[in-house]
C-alpha positions in Angstrom: 0.4 -0.1 0.4 1.9 3.3 -1.5 -0.7 5.8 0.6 -0.6 7.3 3.9 -2.8 9.8 4.6 -1.4 12.4 7.7 -5.1 12.1 9.0 -4.1 8.3 10.0 -1.1 10.0 11.4 -2.5 12.0 13.5 -4.4 9.7 14.8 -1.7 7.2 15.5 -0.1 9.9 17.1 -3.0 11.1 19.8 -3.7 7.1 20.5 0.6 6.8 20.9 -0.3 10.1 23.3 -3.6 9.2 24.9 -3.5 4.9 25.3 -7.1 5.4 23.9 -9.5 5.2 20.6 -12.3 6.8 21.7 -9.5 9.1 23.9 -8.1 10.1 20.3 -11.0 10.6 18.3 -12.3 13.4 20.4 -8.9 15.0 21.3 -9.4 15.0 17.1 -13.4 16.2 17.4 -13.6 13.0 15.0 -16.2 10.1 15.1 -14.1 7.1 17.1 -15.6 4.9 13.7 -13.8 6.8 11.7 -10.2 6.9 14.1 -11.1 3.2 14.2 -10.8 2.8 10.5 -8.1 5.6 9.9 -5.7 2.7 12.5 -6.9 -0.1 10.5 -4.7 2.0 7.3 -2.3 2.3 8.9 -1.9 -1.2 10.4 -2.2 -3.0 7.2 0.0 -0.5 5.6 2.9 -0.7 8.3 1.9 -4.7 8.2 1.5 -4.6 12.1 -0.9 -4.8 15.1 0.8 -1.2 16.4 -0.6 -1.2 19.3 -2.5 -4.1 21.8 -5.0 -3.2 24.3 -4.0 -3.8 27.7 -5.1 -3.2 31.3 -3.4 -0.2 30.7 -5.1 1.4 27.2 -4.1 1.2 24.4 0.5 0.4 23.9 1.8 0.8 21.2 4.0 -2.7 19.7 8.0 -2.4 19.6 7.0 -1.3 15.9 5.2 1.1 16.6 7.7 2.4 19.8 9.7 2.4 16.4 8.4 5.0 14.2 7.1 7.0 16.2 9.7 9.2 17.2 9.3 9.3 12.4 6.6 9.9 12.6 5.9 13.2 15.8 9.3 14.7 13.9 6.6 14.7 10.7 3.8 16.3 11.9 5.1 18.9 13.7 7.7 20.4 10.1 3.8 20.0 9.0 1.9 21.7 11.8 5.0 24.2 11.9 4.4 24.8 7.9 0.5 25.0 8.2 1.0 27.4 10.9 3.7 29.9 9.0 0.0 30.9 7.0 -2.6 29.6 9.7 -4.2 32.4 12.2 -5.8 30.8 15.5 -9.2 32.4 15.3 -11.3 32.1 19.1 -14.6 32.0 18.1 -14.9 29.4 15.7 -11.9 26.8 16.9 -12.2 23.5 17.6 -9.0 22.7 19.6 -8.1 20.6 22.4 -5.6 21.9 25.0 -3.5 20.6 27.2 -2.1 22.6 30.1 0.7 21.7 33.3 -0.4 23.0 36.3 0.7 23.3 40.1 -2.0 21.9 42.3 -1.9 26.3 43.2 -2.5 27.2 39.4 -5.8 24.9 39.6 -7.2 26.7 41.8 -5.7 30.0 41.7 -6.1 30.3 37.7 -7.2 27.8 36.5 -11.0 29.4 37.5 -10.7 32.4 35.4 -9.2 30.9 32.8 -11.3 28.9 32.1 -14.4 31.5 32.7 -12.7 33.6 29.9 -12.5 30.3 27.6 -15.4 30.4 27.8 -17.4 33.3 26.5 -14.4 34.3 24.1 -13.2 30.9 22.2 -16.3 28.2 23.2 -15.2 25.7 20.8 -12.4 25.0 23.2 -11.4 22.2 25.6 -8.9 22.6 28.6 -7.6 19.4 29.8 -4.5 20.2 32.9 -2.0 17.8 34.7 0.1 18.2 37.3 3.8 18.9 36.8 5.9 16.3 36.8 9.2 14.5 36.5 8.2 14.4 32.8 6.9 16.8 31.7 9.4 19.3 29.9 9.4 15.0 27.4 6.0 16.0 27.7 6.0 20.0 26.4 8.9 18.8 24.0 6.8 15.6 22.3 3.3 18.4 21.8 1.5 16.1 24.6 1.1 19.1 27.0 1.0 22.7 25.4 2.2 24.9 28.0 3.4 24.8 31.2 2.3 28.1 34.4 3.7 27.8 37.5 7.2 27.6 39.2 9.5 25.6 37.6 12.7 26.1 37.6 13.5 22.3 35.4 11.7 23.9 32.6 14.3 26.8 32.0 17.3 25.4 30.1 15.6 24.5 26.2 12.5 26.2 26.7 10.8 30.1 25.9 10.2 30.6 29.5 7.9 34.1 29.8 6.4 35.6 33.7 3.6 36.7 35.0 3.8 37.8 38.0 6.3 37.2 41.2 4.7 35.5 44.2 5.6 35.5 48.3 5.2 33.7 50.5 3.2 34.0 54.1 2.0 31.8 57.3 -1.3 30.1 57.1 -2.8 29.3 61.3 -6.5 29.1 61.9 -8.4 32.5 62.5 -8.8 31.5 66.7 -5.6 30.2 67.2 -4.6 30.6 70.7 -1.6 31.5 70.9 -0.4 33.2 68.0 -2.6 37.0 67.2 -1.8 39.2 63.8 2.1 38.5 64.5 4.3 35.9 64.9 7.4 36.1 66.0 10.3 33.7 65.3 10.3 31.6 68.8 6.5 31.3 67.5 7.6 29.5 65.1 10.1 28.0 65.7 7.3 26.5 68.8 4.3 25.4 67.4 3.7 22.7 64.8 3.7 22.4 60.9 2.3 21.7 58.2 4.5 20.9 54.9 4.6 20.3 51.7 6.0 18.1 49.0 3.7 19.9 46.0 6.3 19.4 43.1 6.8 22.8 41.1 6.1 25.1 43.9 8.9 26.9 45.1 8.7 25.0 48.2 12.3 24.3 48.0 13.4 27.8 48.3 11.6 27.7 51.5 13.1 25.3 53.6 16.4 26.4 52.6 15.8 29.6 54.2 13.9 28.7 57.3 17.5 26.3 57.9 19.8 29.0 56.8 18.1 31.0 59.7 18.8 28.8 62.3 15.1 27.8 62.6 14.5 23.6 63.1 10.4 22.7 62.4 8.1 20.9 64.1 7.2 19.0 61.1 3.5 17.4 62.0 2.9 16.8 59.1 3.8 16.8 55.2 1.1 16.3 52.5 1.7 15.9 49.0 -1.1 18.8 47.8 -2.0 22.3 49.1 -5.4 21.6 48.4 -7.0 20.2 51.6 -4.3 22.8 53.5 -6.8 24.9 54.2 -9.5 22.7 56.3 -6.2 20.8 58.6 -5.2 24.7 59.3 -8.4 25.1 59.9 -9.2 22.4 62.5 -5.6 22.0 64.3 -2.9 24.0 65.8 -0.9 24.4 62.9 1.1 26.5 60.8 1.4 26.5 57.5 3.9 28.4 55.0 2.2 29.1 51.4 1.9 31.3 48.9 0.5 35.0 49.6 -1.6 34.5 46.2 -3.1 31.3 47.6 -3.3 32.5 50.5 -5.2 35.0 50.3 -7.8 32.3 48.8 -8.0 30.2 51.0 -9.0 32.4 54.1 -12.4 33.0 52.2 -13.1 29.4 52.1 -12.1 28.3 55.1 -11.0 30.2 59.0 -7.6 30.7 58.2 -5.7 33.4 58.4 -2.8 35.1 57.3 0.3 36.4 59.3 3.5 37.3 58.3 7.0 35.4 58.7 9.3 36.0 60.7 12.3 36.1 58.5 12.1 37.3 55.1 11.3 34.1 52.8 12.9 34.9 48.8 10.4 35.8 46.3 10.1 33.6 43.2 8.3 34.4 39.7 5.6 32.2 38.1 5.8 31.5 34.6 4.6 29.6 31.5 7.4 27.4 29.4 6.9 26.6 26.4 9.3 24.8 23.8 10.5 26.1 20.5 7.9 23.4 18.1 6.0 24.8 18.8 6.5 28.5 19.0 5.2 29.8 15.9 1.5 27.2 16.3 -1.6 30.5 15.7 -3.3 28.1 18.6 -0.2 28.0 20.9 0.4 31.7 20.1 -2.8 32.9 21.4 -3.5 30.5 24.4 -0.1 32.0 26.0 -1.9 36.2 24.8 -4.3 34.8 26.9 -3.0 33.8 29.8 -0.3 36.8 29.6 -3.6 38.8 29.3 -5.4 37.6 32.1 -2.5 36.9 35.0 0.6 38.9 33.4 1.7 42.0 35.7 -0.4 44.4 34.5 -3.5 42.1 34.1 -6.1 43.3 35.9 -7.0 41.5 39.0 -9.7 39.5 39.6 
């Protein structure tokens, strides 16, 4: 079979990334039957099953793994060629974007972004995933369109743009028996702490700064996420250090209060990151402009 339809390759790419024919069809905006037909034609073309159904979804065969890099590069080059001529029209666009976010960004940024997209680009779908050690590779492969947060591991080899700078505050229960409107260094060291080990949040710089000041915290609990920390702090006598923008939101949701830390904690930059392969893609560029419009330093406050 000499013919190799480009639409078939798009199906191959999405099945490879999502491990699902149904998810691939959703992302491409085609019927699942059409995606299945394209996959069957690819199997005939390459004389290989390409994907096998497993407990983890549709997993690639060795031959599919071998040919994927070349096919993915071909698709990327074609996309860039089209991008030089194409225009992204938000009102008419039918597109799926995947954004890598920290758990803080999901709470702080995502609601405003979704409201904007619903108004300005109703055919656009947003999917999120939490930042991980694989985020850089997924940006490079095109599996993720954009990454937003404090992600120093992405600063080499990626485009980046500062959105805003952020610092830290302490969060305690509103009726904490020993902490009022101010917090001394002695009280900070004496109280029990909750510590978050969530990646991509800048919390490592907090730990290092506290250690440099000779403070040894009494850690009562280590959490994997910021999402439930306000409820925990509200119902205990624990202290937690959080980014100020998150503390402001949590203080409206739970009976907690923000208190300035007793030592100077460093600020950090929240950035958006993308790979150079997709710098010229009109849709990716629109998404980046939208993020800056909503959350850049000159953006109106929500």
